Backbone atoms as SQL, in Angstrom:
CREATE TABLE atoms (id INTEGER PRIMARY KEY, chain TEXT, resi INTEGER, resn TEXT, atom TEXT, x REAL, y REAL, z REAL);
INSERT INTO atoms VALUES
  (1, 'A', 1, 'UNK', 'N', -1.347, -40.467, 8.255),
  (2, 'A', 1, 'UNK', 'CA', -1.171, -39.030, 8.375),
  (3, 'A', 1, 'UNK', 'C', -1.549, -38.612, 9.801),
  (4, 'A', 2, 'UNK', 'N', -0.730, -37.724, 10.326),
  (5, 'A', 2, 'UNK', 'CA', -0.923, -37.322, 11.718),
  (6, 'A', 2, 'UNK', 'C', -1.677, -35.999, 11.825),
  (7, 'A', 3, 'UNK', 'N', -2.107, -35.664, 13.044),
  (8, 'A', 3, 'UNK', 'CA', -2.758, -34.377, 13.292),
  (9, 'A', 3, 'UNK', 'C', -1.792, -33.233, 12.996),
  (10, 'A', 4, 'UNK', 'N', -0.523, -33.456, 13.290),
  (11, 'A', 4, 'UNK', 'CA', 0.496, -32.428, 13.024),
  (12, 'A', 4, 'UNK', 'C', 0.591, -32.130, 11.528),
  (13, 'A', 5, 'UNK', 'N', 0.495, -33.157, 10.708),
  (14, 'A', 5, 'UNK', 'CA', 0.527, -32.988, 9.253),
  (15, 'A', 5, 'UNK', 'C', -0.584, -32.040, 8.803),
  (16, 'A', 6, 'UNK', 'N', -1.795, -32.265, 9.284),
  (17, 'A', 6, 'UNK', 'CA', -2.927, -31.427, 8.889),
  (18, 'A', 6, 'UNK', 'C', -2.837, -30.016, 9.480),
  (19, 'A', 7, 'UNK', 'N', -2.269, -29.896, 10.665),
  (20, 'A', 7, 'UNK', 'CA', -2.122, -28.581, 11.301),
  (21, 'A', 7, 'UNK', 'C', -1.159, -27.692, 10.518),
  (22, 'A', 8, 'UNK', 'N', -0.158, -28.309, 9.884),
  (23, 'A', 8, 'UNK', 'CA', 0.843, -27.533, 9.138),
  (24, 'A', 8, 'UNK', 'C', 0.499, -27.367, 7.661),
  (25, 'A', 9, 'UNK', 'N', -0.516, -28.040, 7.183),
  (26, 'A', 9, 'UNK', 'CA', -0.856, -28.030, 5.757),
  (27, 'A', 9, 'UNK', 'C', -1.538, -26.734, 5.329),
  (28, 'A', 10, 'UNK', 'N', -1.392, -26.425, 4.054),
  (29, 'A', 10, 'UNK', 'CA', -2.087, -25.270, 3.481),
  (30, 'A', 10, 'UNK', 'C', -3.562, -25.622, 3.333),
  (31, 'A', 11, 'UNK', 'N', -4.412, -24.621, 3.548),
  (32, 'A', 11, 'UNK', 'CA', -5.845, -24.808, 3.395),
  (33, 'A', 11, 'UNK', 'C', -6.283, -24.005, 2.182),
  (34, 'A', 12, 'UNK', 'N', -6.874, -24.692, 1.203),
  (35, 'A', 12, 'UNK', 'CA', -7.271, -24.038, -0.042),
  (36, 'A', 12, 'UNK', 'C', -8.741, -24.275, -0.324),
  (37, 'A', 13, 'UNK', 'N', -9.311, -23.312, -1.060),
  (38, 'A', 13, 'UNK', 'CA', -10.658, -23.471, -1.606),
  (39, 'A', 13, 'UNK', 'C', -10.499, -23.239, -3.102),
  (40, 'A', 14, 'UNK', 'N', -10.475, -24.311, -3.853),
  (41, 'A', 14, 'UNK', 'CA', -10.139, -24.203, -5.275),
  (42, 'A', 14, 'UNK', 'C', -8.678, -23.779, -5.386),
  (43, 'A', 15, 'UNK', 'N', -8.419, -22.703, -6.113),
  (44, 'A', 15, 'UNK', 'CA', -7.057, -22.182, -6.242),
  (45, 'A', 15, 'UNK', 'C', -6.737, -21.128, -5.183),
  (46, 'A', 16, 'UNK', 'N', -7.757, -20.673, -4.456),
  (47, 'A', 16, 'UNK', 'CA', -7.584, -19.623, -3.457),
  (48, 'A', 16, 'UNK', 'C', -7.013, -20.202, -2.161),
  (49, 'A', 17, 'UNK', 'N', -5.922, -19.606, -1.667),
  (50, 'A', 17, 'UNK', 'CA', -5.290, -20.053, -0.430),
  (51, 'A', 17, 'UNK', 'C', -5.980, -19.370, 0.743),
  (52, 'A', 18, 'UNK', 'N', -6.583, -20.153, 1.614),
  (53, 'A', 18, 'UNK', 'CA', -7.236, -19.619, 2.804),
  (54, 'A', 18, 'UNK', 'C', -6.260, -19.517, 3.971),
  (55, 'A', 19, 'UNK', 'N', -5.322, -20.456, 4.034),
  (56, 'A', 19, 'UNK', 'CA', -4.277, -20.440, 5.054),
  (57, 'A', 19, 'UNK', 'C', -3.035, -21.075, 4.444),
  (58, 'A', 20, 'UNK', 'N', -1.928, -20.350, 4.495),
  (59, 'A', 20, 'UNK', 'CA', -0.688, -20.872, 3.929),
  (60, 'A', 20, 'UNK', 'C', -0.144, -21.978, 4.828),
  (61, 'A', 21, 'UNK', 'N', 0.639, -22.827, 4.238),
  (62, 'A', 21, 'UNK', 'CA', 1.261, -23.898, 5.005),
  (63, 'A', 21, 'UNK', 'C', 2.191, -23.296, 6.049),
  (64, 'A', 22, 'UNK', 'N', 2.185, -23.857, 7.235),
  (65, 'A', 22, 'UNK', 'CA', 3.029, -23.372, 8.312),
  (66, 'A', 22, 'UNK', 'C', 4.488, -23.487, 7.899),
  (67, 'A', 23, 'UNK', 'N', 5.242, -22.438, 8.150),
  (68, 'A', 23, 'UNK', 'CA', 6.658, -22.449, 7.814),
  (69, 'A', 23, 'UNK', 'C', 6.967, -21.861, 6.447),
  (70, 'A', 24, 'UNK', 'N', 5.935, -21.455, 5.690),
  (71, 'A', 24, 'UNK', 'CA', 6.191, -20.827, 4.394),
  (72, 'A', 24, 'UNK', 'C', 6.108, -19.322, 4.542),
  (73, 'A', 25, 'UNK', 'N', 6.871, -18.627, 3.750),
  (74, 'A', 25, 'UNK', 'CA', 6.846, -17.171, 3.772),
  (75, 'A', 25, 'UNK', 'C', 5.832, -16.686, 2.755),
  (76, 'A', 26, 'UNK', 'N', 4.811, -15.999, 3.225),
  (77, 'A', 26, 'UNK', 'CA', 3.792, -15.467, 2.323),
  (78, 'A', 26, 'UNK', 'C', 3.584, -13.997, 2.641),
  (79, 'A', 27, 'UNK', 'N', 4.445, -13.165, 2.114),
  (80, 'A', 27, 'UNK', 'CA', 4.299, -11.729, 2.304),
  (81, 'A', 27, 'UNK', 'C', 3.420, -11.197, 1.190),
  (82, 'A', 28, 'UNK', 'N', 2.373, -10.481, 1.581),
  (83, 'A', 28, 'UNK', 'CA', 1.438, -9.953, 0.604),
  (84, 'A', 28, 'UNK', 'C', 1.512, -8.441, 0.613),
  (85, 'A', 29, 'UNK', 'N', 1.151, -7.856, -0.524),
  (86, 'A', 29, 'UNK', 'CA', 1.105, -6.405, -0.621),
  (87, 'A', 29, 'UNK', 'C', 2.458, -5.806, -0.945),
  (88, 'A', 30, 'UNK', 'N', 2.483, -4.488, -0.866),
  (89, 'A', 30, 'UNK', 'CA', 3.713, -3.770, -1.173),
  (90, 'A', 30, 'UNK', 'C', 4.726, -3.939, -0.055),
  (91, 'A', 31, 'UNK', 'N', 6.016, -3.894, -0.403),
  (92, 'A', 31, 'UNK', 'CA', 7.027, -3.948, 0.652),
  (93, 'A', 31, 'UNK', 'C', 6.966, -2.677, 1.497),
  (94, 'A', 32, 'UNK', 'N', 7.311, -2.792, 2.771),
  (95, 'A', 32, 'UNK', 'CA', 7.310, -1.641, 3.664),
  (96, 'A', 32, 'UNK', 'C', 8.383, -0.660, 3.230),
  (97, 'A', 33, 'UNK', 'N', 8.016, 0.630, 3.222),
  (98, 'A', 33, 'UNK', 'CA', 8.963, 1.673, 2.852),
  (99, 'A', 33, 'UNK', 'C', 9.836, 2.036, 4.041),
  (100, 'A', 34, 'UNK', 'N', 11.069, 2.410, 3.757),
  (101, 'A', 34, 'UNK', 'CA', 11.987, 2.830, 4.808),
  (102, 'A', 34, 'UNK', 'C', 11.532, 4.163, 5.413),
  (103, 'A', 35, 'UNK', 'N', 11.017, 5.041, 4.566),
  (104, 'A', 35, 'UNK', 'CA', 10.555, 6.349, 5.012),
  (105, 'A', 35, 'UNK', 'C', 9.166, 6.599, 4.411),
  (106, 'A', 36, 'UNK', 'N', 8.102, 6.008, 4.997),
  (107, 'A', 36, 'UNK', 'CA', 6.774, 6.127, 4.400),
  (108, 'A', 36, 'UNK', 'C', 6.212, 7.541, 4.528),
  (109, 'A', 37, 'UNK', 'N', 5.319, 7.873, 3.607),
  (110, 'A', 37, 'UNK', 'CA', 4.647, 9.170, 3.658),
  (111, 'A', 37, 'UNK', 'C', 3.631, 9.146, 4.795),
  (112, 'A', 38, 'UNK', 'N', 3.339, 10.336, 5.333),
  (113, 'A', 38, 'UNK', 'CA', 2.338, 10.460, 6.387),
  (114, 'A', 38, 'UNK', 'C', 1.189, 11.308, 5.889),
  (115, 'A', 39, 'UNK', 'N', -0.003, 10.956, 6.317),
  (116, 'A', 39, 'UNK', 'CA', -1.180, 11.707, 5.915),
  (117, 'A', 39, 'UNK', 'C', -1.343, 12.915, 6.824),
  (118, 'A', 40, 'UNK', 'N', -1.604, 14.078, 6.205),
  (119, 'A', 40, 'UNK', 'CA', -1.853, 15.311, 6.945),
  (120, 'A', 40, 'UNK', 'C', -3.064, 16.007, 6.340),
  (121, 'A', 41, 'UNK', 'N', -3.629, 16.941, 7.087),
  (122, 'A', 41, 'UNK', 'CA', -4.700, 17.773, 6.569),
  (123, 'A', 41, 'UNK', 'C', -4.111, 19.147, 6.314),
  (124, 'A', 42, 'UNK', 'N', -4.362, 19.681, 5.132),
  (125, 'A', 42, 'UNK', 'CA', -3.788, 20.954, 4.729),
  (126, 'A', 42, 'UNK', 'C', -4.844, 21.732, 3.968),
  (127, 'A', 43, 'UNK', 'N', -5.048, 22.977, 4.336),
  (128, 'A', 43, 'UNK', 'CA', -6.044, 23.803, 3.653),
  (129, 'A', 43, 'UNK', 'C', -5.323, 24.684, 2.633),
  (130, 'A', 44, 'UNK', 'N', -5.726, 24.543, 1.365),
  (131, 'A', 44, 'UNK', 'CA', -5.134, 25.317, 0.273),
  (132, 'A', 44, 'UNK', 'C', -6.235, 26.044, -0.479),
  (133, 'A', 45, 'UNK', 'N', -5.860, 27.091, -1.198),
  (134, 'A', 45, 'UNK', 'CA', -6.828, 27.851, -1.989),
  (135, 'A', 45, 'UNK', 'C', -7.450, 26.969, -3.068),
  (136, 'A', 46, 'UNK', 'N', -8.729, 27.195, -3.320),
  (137, 'A', 46, 'UNK', 'CA', -9.470, 26.396, -4.302),
  (138, 'A', 46, 'UNK', 'C', -8.875, 26.500, -5.699),
  (139, 'A', 47, 'UNK', 'N', -8.475, 27.697, -6.091),
  (140, 'A', 47, 'UNK', 'CA', -7.935, 27.864, -7.445),
  (141, 'A', 47, 'UNK', 'C', -6.630, 27.094, -7.618),
  (142, 'A', 48, 'UNK', 'N', -5.835, 27.010, -6.559),
  (143, 'A', 48, 'UNK', 'CA', -4.590, 26.248, -6.615),
  (144, 'A', 48, 'UNK', 'C', -4.885, 24.760, -6.809),
  (145, 'A', 49, 'UNK', 'N', -5.808, 24.228, -6.023),
  (146, 'A', 49, 'UNK', 'CA', -6.180, 22.822, -6.138),
  (147, 'A', 49, 'UNK', 'C', -6.760, 22.524, -7.518),
  (148, 'A', 50, 'UNK', 'N', -7.624, 23.411, -8.013),
  (149, 'A', 50, 'UNK', 'CA', -8.226, 23.216, -9.336),
  (150, 'A', 50, 'UNK', 'C', -7.161, 23.131, -10.420),
  (151, 'A', 51, 'UNK', 'N', -6.177, 24.029, -10.368),
  (152, 'A', 51, 'UNK', 'CA', -5.114, 24.020, -11.403),
  (153, 'A', 51, 'UNK', 'C', -4.280, 22.755, -11.330),
  (154, 'A', 52, 'UNK', 'N', -3.972, 22.307, -10.122),
  (155, 'A', 52, 'UNK', 'CA', -3.171, 21.091, -9.987),
  (156, 'A', 52, 'UNK', 'C', -3.956, 19.862, -10.448),
  (157, 'A', 53, 'UNK', 'N', -5.236, 19.786, -10.121),
  (158, 'A', 53, 'UNK', 'CA', -6.056, 18.655, -10.550),
  (159, 'A', 53, 'UNK', 'C', -6.223, 18.627, -12.065),
  (160, 'A', 54, 'UNK', 'N', -6.301, 19.790, -12.681),
  (161, 'A', 54, 'UNK', 'CA', -6.429, 19.855, -14.142),
  (162, 'A', 54, 'UNK', 'C', -5.218, 19.261, -14.840),
  (163, 'A', 55, 'UNK', 'N', -4.076, 19.238, -14.160),
  (164, 'A', 55, 'UNK', 'CA', -2.864, 18.699, -14.774),
  (165, 'A', 55, 'UNK', 'C', -2.870, 17.173, -14.838),
  (166, 'A', 56, 'UNK', 'N', -3.909, 16.550, -14.280),
  (167, 'A', 56, 'UNK', 'CA', -4.072, 15.112, -14.431),
  (168, 'A', 56, 'UNK', 'C', -3.686, 14.312, -13.210),
  (169, 'A', 57, 'UNK', 'N', -3.703, 12.971, -13.354),
  (170, 'A', 57, 'UNK', 'CA', -3.373, 12.087, -12.237),
  (171, 'A', 57, 'UNK', 'C', -1.970, 12.363, -11.705),
  (172, 'A', 58, 'UNK', 'N', -1.810, 12.176, -10.408),
  (173, 'A', 58, 'UNK', 'CA', -0.511, 12.407, -9.781),
  (174, 'A', 58, 'UNK', 'C', -0.370, 13.814, -9.235),
  (175, 'A', 59, 'UNK', 'N', -1.475, 14.557, -9.189),
  (176, 'A', 59, 'UNK', 'CA', -1.391, 15.950, -8.744),
  (177, 'A', 59, 'UNK', 'C', -0.949, 16.055, -7.292),
  (178, 'A', 60, 'UNK', 'N', -1.300, 15.105, -6.450),
  (179, 'A', 60, 'UNK', 'CA', -0.866, 15.154, -5.058),
  (180, 'A', 60, 'UNK', 'C', 0.637, 14.904, -4.949),
  (181, 'A', 61, 'UNK', 'N', 1.159, 14.027, -5.774),
  (182, 'A', 61, 'UNK', 'CA', 2.603, 13.791, -5.787),
  (183, 'A', 61, 'UNK', 'C', 3.340, 15.033, -6.279),
  (184, 'A', 62, 'UNK', 'N', 2.723, 15.747, -7.225),
  (185, 'A', 62, 'UNK', 'CA', 3.341, 16.982, -7.711),
  (186, 'A', 62, 'UNK', 'C', 3.373, 18.043, -6.611),
  (187, 'A', 63, 'UNK', 'N', 2.326, 18.110, -5.792),
  (188, 'A', 63, 'UNK', 'CA', 2.349, 19.034, -4.651),
  (189, 'A', 63, 'UNK', 'C', 3.516, 18.679, -3.744),
  (190, 'A', 64, 'UNK', 'N', 3.714, 17.395, -3.496),
  (191, 'A', 64, 'UNK', 'CA', 4.821, 16.938, -2.660),
  (192, 'A', 64, 'UNK', 'C', 6.159, 17.405, -3.231),
  (193, 'A', 65, 'UNK', 'N', 6.354, 17.262, -4.529),
  (194, 'A', 65, 'UNK', 'CA', 7.611, 17.680, -5.164),
  (195, 'A', 65, 'UNK', 'C', 7.791, 19.201, -5.093),
  (196, 'A', 66, 'UNK', 'N', 6.717, 19.956, -5.292),
  (197, 'A', 66, 'UNK', 'CA', 6.786, 21.415, -5.216),
  (198, 'A', 66, 'UNK', 'C', 7.193, 21.846, -3.808),
  (199, 'A', 67, 'UNK', 'N', 6.604, 21.221, -2.795),
  (200, 'A', 67, 'UNK', 'CA', 6.939, 21.553, -1.426),
  (201, 'A', 67, 'UNK', 'C', 8.378, 21.161, -1.065),
  (202, 'A', 68, 'UNK', 'N', 8.842, 20.027, -1.579),
  (203, 'A', 68, 'UNK', 'CA', 10.233, 19.620, -1.346),
  (204, 'A', 68, 'UNK', 'C', 11.206, 20.671, -1.880),
  (205, 'A', 69, 'UNK', 'N', 10.931, 21.166, -3.081),
  (206, 'A', 69, 'UNK', 'CA', 11.813, 22.169, -3.691),
  (207, 'A', 69, 'UNK', 'C', 11.781, 23.483, -2.920),
  (208, 'A', 70, 'UNK', 'N', 10.605, 23.812, -2.364),
  (209, 'A', 70, 'UNK', 'CA', 10.454, 25.080, -1.642),
  (210, 'A', 70, 'UNK', 'C', 11.148, 25.044, -0.277),
  (211, 'A', 71, 'UNK', 'N', 11.292, 23.882, 0.282),
  (212, 'A', 71, 'UNK', 'CA', 11.911, 23.761, 1.616),
  (213, 'A', 71, 'UNK', 'C', 13.346, 23.474, 1.425);
């Protein structure tokens, strides 16, 4: 076995991959979005935020949909 063989080999600790084998495709995480959302700071009335939060998880996405319809 050559040094090149070891340089290209995957490095594992048990089942956990510490370094993928050279030449393999290992994309992790979510795929990149074509049009990703951007984080902004926006000041809204407390009562509005309270009502939206009471509607349960996804309240920020609902704000996004409400704003889309308004524009």
